[in-house]
N, C-alpha and C positions, 0 to 999 in steps of 0.2 A: 746167767740164772736159768735153771731148767723150768721153773715156774715162778710167777711173781712172788716176791718176798712176803711173808705172812705177818699180819699184825696180830697181837694177842687179844683177840676178842672171841666171843662165843660163835661167831659165824664162820670161823676158819675151818675149812674142810667139810662143813656140814652139807649133807645131801648129795655128795659126789661119790658115794660107794659104788654106784652103778658103773662108773668109769673103769673100775678094776675088775668087773665081771667079764669072763670069757664066755659070753652067751653064744648060742647057735647063730650062724650066718653073720658073724660080727663084721665081716668085710663089707657087707651090704646094708645090714640093719644096725643103726647106731644105738637105738634104745626102744624100749617098749613101755607104754604107760596104760594103766587101767584106772579109771576114775568113776566114783559113784556119787551122785547128787542126792542129798538127803535133807529134809526139813523136820523140825521138831514141832509137835502139837502144842498149841497154846501160845505160839509166837507168830506175829505177822511175818510174811516173807521178808528176807533181809532188805530187799530193795524198797520196801514200804515201812520198815521198822524205824522207830525213833532211836536216838543215840542211847537212851536209857534201856530200851528193850534189847538192843544189840549187845550192850554190856551185860545184861542179865543172862542172855543166851550164852555169851562167852563163859560166864561163870558156871552155867550148867555143863557146858561142853568140857571145861577144864577138869571138872570132877570125873566125868566119864573117861576122859583121856588118861588121867592118872591111874584109873583102875583097869585099863586095857592091857592085858598080859602080853599080847603080841608086840606092842610098841616097846616094851621094856623101858629103859631109861629114855626119857623124852625131853626135848627142848621145846619151849613155846615162846614165840616172839610175837608181841603185839606190834602191829605195823606203825602205830603212832609213837612207839618208843624208839624206832629206827630212823636214821636220817634218809634222805632221798637216795643217796648213793648205795646205802646198805640194802634198801628195798629193791633197787634196780639190780643189785648183785644177786638177790634171790630169784629175780625174774630171769636173769641170764643163766642161772642154773636150772631153769625150767621147773622150779619148785612152787612158784606162785603165778597167778595170772595178773595182767595189768589192772584188771578191775579191783583186785585185792589191795594193790599198793597205791592206787591213785583214785581219789574221790573228788568231791566238789572242791574247786579252787586249788587243785593240785595237792591237797592234803590227803593223808591216809584216812580211809573211812573209820569212823569210831567203832571199836569192838572187833576190827579185822585182825586176824591172827593166823599164824602158821604153827602147827605142831608137827614135830618131826622126830622119828625114832633115831637114836644114836647107833643102833645096831644094823639098820638097813634103810634103804630109801623108801620109807613107808610113813605116811602121816596124813594130815588133813588141813585144809584151809577152813577157817571159821568166818562166817559173815561175809562171804563173797556174794555171788548172785543168789546162791542158796545158803541156808544156815551152815551146812557142812558139805565139803567136797573131799571125800576120802580118795586117796590116790597111792598107787604103788608104781615105782619106776625101776626098770631092770635094764641091764646092758644086753645088747643083742636081741634076738627074736625069742622072747620068753612070755608069750601071752598067757598061757595057762598058769605058769608060776606066779605072774603078777596078779592074775585074777584070784588065785587061791589066797594070796596075802591080803588083798583088799576085802575079799569075802569074809575072811576070819575077823578082820578089823570091824567090818560092818556088823557082824553078829555080836561082837563084844560091846560095841557102842550102842547097838539097838536094844540090848538087854538092860541098858541103863537110861536110855533116852527114848521117849515114845515118838516114833516117826509118824509123820503125816502120810497116811495110806488110805486109798480108796479101794473097796473090794472089787470094783470093776476096772478102774483105770490103773491101779498099782500105786507106786510111790508118786506123791504130788510134788511138783517142782515149780520154781518161779517161771521158767520158760516152758511153754507147752511141748516143745520138741524133745524135752528130756523126761516127760511124764512116762510112767511105765516102770521100767527097770532102773531108770536114772543112770544107765551105764554108758560111758564113752570110753572105748578102748582105741588106742592109736599106736602106730609104729612109725618111727622116724627112719626113713629109708633113703639110701643113696642110689640114684638111678642115672648116672652119667651115660651108661651104655645106651639106654633107651632114648636119651636126649640126643646123643651124637648120631644115632641111626635114624633119628626123626620118627620114632615109633611112640614117643611118650604121649602125644595127644590121643592116639587111638587107645592106648592102655588106660589113660585117665577117663576117657569117655566110657569105656567098658566097665570100669569100676563104678562109675555113677549109675549105670543101668542096673548094677547088681546091689545097690544100696550102700555104697561107700562114698566117701568124699575125701578131698585132700586140702591141706592148708600148708602154710609156710613154716619156717623154722620155729616160730614162737606161737603157733596155733592160729586161732581165728583172727582174721584181719591182717595177718603178716604175709610178706612176700616170700616166694621161693628163692633162696640163694644157694649157690654151691651145689645145685642139683639135688638138694635134700627136700623130700616131700614127707609131710605128716599125713599118713593115711588112717582114716578112722571110720567107724560105723555112723550112718546117718539116722537110723531108726532106733528107738528104744522101747516102743510100744508094740505089744502083740507077740513078742518072743521072750523066751527065758534068757537069763544072763548067759547060761551055758551055750545056748543056741547062737547068741550074738558073738561070743568068743570063738566058737567053732567056725562060724561063717567067715569072720575076719581072718582067722588063722589060715583057713583054706585058700582064701583069695589072695592074701599077702604071699603065701607060699608060691602061688601061681605067678605073681608079679616078680618074685625073686627068681623064678625059673626063666621068665622072659628077659630079665636083666642079665642073667648069666649067658643066655643065648646071644644077646646083643653084644656082650663083651667078646664072646668067641668069634662072632662075625667081624668085629673090628680088628681082632688079632689076625684073622685069616685074610681079610680083604684089604685092609689099610694099615698094615703094621708100621710102616715108616711114618705115616701121618700121626698115628696114635703115640708112637715113641717120641716124636717131636713135641707133641702137646704135653706129654708127661714131663719130659726133661726141661722144657721151657718153664713150666710151672715150678719145678724143683729149683731151677737156676734163679728165678726171680725171688722166690721165698728165701733162698740162701743168701741173697745179696741185696735185696731191697732195703732202702733206708727210710721209706715211708710207705705204709699200707693202710688203706681204708679197710673197714671190716668186710664189706662186700667183696672187694678185690681179693682179700686174703681167703675168703670162703671159696671163691671161684678157683683160685690157685690150689688150695688144699684139696678141692674136689679132684683136680688132675693128679695130684700126688697120691691121694688115697686110691684112685683107680690104678695108678702105676704100681703101687705096692701090692694090691690084690691080684694083679696080673703078673707079678714077679718081674716086672720091668725095673723096679727098684727094690733093693734088699732092705732098705730102711727108709723112713722111720717105721716103727710099729704102728698098726692101726690105732692102738690104745693111745699112743702119743698124739696122733692127729686129733683124736676125739678130745683129749685134754687141752690141746692148743685151741680148739674151737671154743672151749669154755673160758680159759684163762686169758685169751687175747681180746675179750670183750671189754668195753670201755670201763665199766664199773670195777672189774677185776684189775685192770691196769691202774686205775686210780687208787685202788687199795694197795697195789705194789708201790706206787709212787708216793703214797701218803699225802696226796694233794689232788685237787681238782685239775683236770686236763681239758684244754680246749681241743677242738677238732685236729688242729695241726700237731699239737703235742701228743695227742692220743695216737695218731697215725705213725709218728716217729717211734714212740714207745712200743707200739704194737710190732713194728718191723724188727726192732731190737730183740724183743721177746721171742718172736718166731725164729729169727736166725739162731739164737742161742739154744732154744728148745730143740730145734732140729739137729743142730751140731752135737748137743749132748746125747742125742739118741743114736749117733753114729752115722749120720748122713754122709760124712766124708769117706766112709768105707763102702759106699754103694757101688753097684756094678758099673764099670766104665770109668772109675776114677782110680 
């Protein structure tokens, strides 16, 4: 199987269009996201609203979403209509936050929903921490393009919904750190070169001094695995949206340059060590019969590095990115059509990875 077998439900393939994009610096930047936090006048913030108020807000948002031209054909999923595995699948695709899918006593919050365009990875979460979380997701390093998409969506929704706005502070949000523009832009970036040359801490500290922060694979509260870092702006107040995007784009471009330099150093000063690391990762992935998600991510990091440095001819970077999504537990359960315990999931994951890499032509790699 080149990817887990699909079930015939509305969730199949949704929100994964960014995987097929050949964005700039794709070998280093996995994806780019721009998000805007917005609240609607006349409603309590979502964290303080009653179930009835949240439902009423969802009704208002549904009408505005249907009229937004940029979204085109749109799917809207209410979280309490999905089972826990389906909600987790959306989380694994980086389309929702954990707060949107898990409320009190493990149940989905009332009125929580995801709207998603069928034409592009553009949409919004409804009744998360804020009433609306508009978001655009792009493959590779495409901050400006993602910003333009979400800015147009913001204009179209704002023409139909009265946003909570203060003439001095800007857009009002549930969390004070989002007040102002309400903008959070982030880049999911692969930095194995800086990790292996032990420069990563210096780079991360430098970013912090310049107003950026980093998180793990799933955003706030998640750990860094596979040398993937989610870099984003910290401040939203006192600057325009365009200024924030320009600053993040400039600083991330600098980090990309540092990573490229670090990879060149590794190739020049420790080629045998680097080649051994890459081929060990490749060999384990091609032959393992059981893989935890974290182990898989760390090994894929080595393979992705090897491909970018031409030490391996295959798999394609796009295939590695797809494996990172489809080899997560909820996606494996979808393929197996049953719940998987940890042991079963690790076995199923190893089988999927072996077959996905084989289908991409790994057996024809250099050296074999």
